[in-house]
Structure formats: structure tokens, C-alpha cells
N, C-alpha and C positions, 0 to 999 in steps of 0.2 A: 503493499500500500504506500509505504513511504517512498519507495523507489519510483512508483508511478507518478506521485505528486511532484517529485524532483524532476522527472522526465518531462512532465507537462509544463512545469515552470521554465525549464531550460528551453523547450521548444517555443513557448510564447515569447521569451526574451530574444531569442534569435530571430523569430518572426518579426518582432517589433523593430529590431535594429535594422533588418533588411528592408522593411517598409520605409523606415526613416531615410535609409541611404538612397533608396530609389527615388523618393520625392525631394531630396535635398538638391539645391542648386548647384549646377556644375560651374566651377570657377576654373578658367584657364589663364595662365600668365603669359604675356608677350615679352620675351627677353630681347633687348636691344643694346647696343654698345652705348655707353654713356658719353656724351658729347658735351663740352662746355658751352654755354650761352655765347652767341655771336656778339662781340663788343666792338664798338667803334675804335676805341684806343685802349691799350692795356696800360695801367698806371702802376708804378711800384709802390709797395707798402712802406718801404724805407726810402729815406732822402738819398739822393745821388750826390756823393761828396768826392771831389777830385782835387789832386794836387796841381797847382798852376805854378809853373817854373818862370823866373825872370832873371835876365842877365843884366847886371849893372857894372858896366866896365868889364874886369876880369873876375867878378864875383858872381856866384849863382845863389839866388834866394828862392824859397818856396812858400806858398800860402794855401791853405784849404779853401775851396770854393764849393758852396752848396748850390748845385745846378737846379735842384728842385724848386728852390725859392729864390734863387738869384742873388744870394748874399755871401759875403766873405765870412769865413769861420777862423777866428783867432788872428794872430799877427804873422808878419813875415818872419821866416826862420832862415838863418844863414847856412847854406849847404857846404860851400867851399870856394876855393879860388880855382880858375880855369888854367890848366897848363902848369901848375906848380905843385910838385910833390915833396 
């Protein structure tokens, strides 16, 4: 008797789950390669800073220039003398 109840309960559980799977919506995913959005201009996240060199007579000097905002950074730094060792 007990085995018959368990069998009927198992059959009912399987039948219910199959019925739910049959009426469940079918989802399908479309896979495509990720492409970045098209941008007119790519802008850096960090400032662009370059050394600018200047020759004064036989001396070489350098100074940092922030090209992102168009301003000088710091003072002129003496590098050395040209042609003298």
C-alpha cells in the first residue's frame, strides 16, 4: 500500500514537471561579438604631458608641457651643455 502511494506521488510529480516544461516559454540567446560604440573622437583619460626642449646658446633646457589643457607644468630644468664633456 505504502509503495503504491509513493509510486502514484512520484508519477504525479513527474507528470506535473513535464507539463510545466511543455508550456514554459522557450528562450533563445543570440550571441554576437561585442563591438564598442562608434565615437567621433577618442579622448584620453589622463593628461598628455610632454617634455619640450630649448637650446639657449650652447645650453639645453627642458620643461614639461600639458598638451591636454595647453599649459606649462613647472619651471625650466637645465639639461647640459652642447659639445662639452
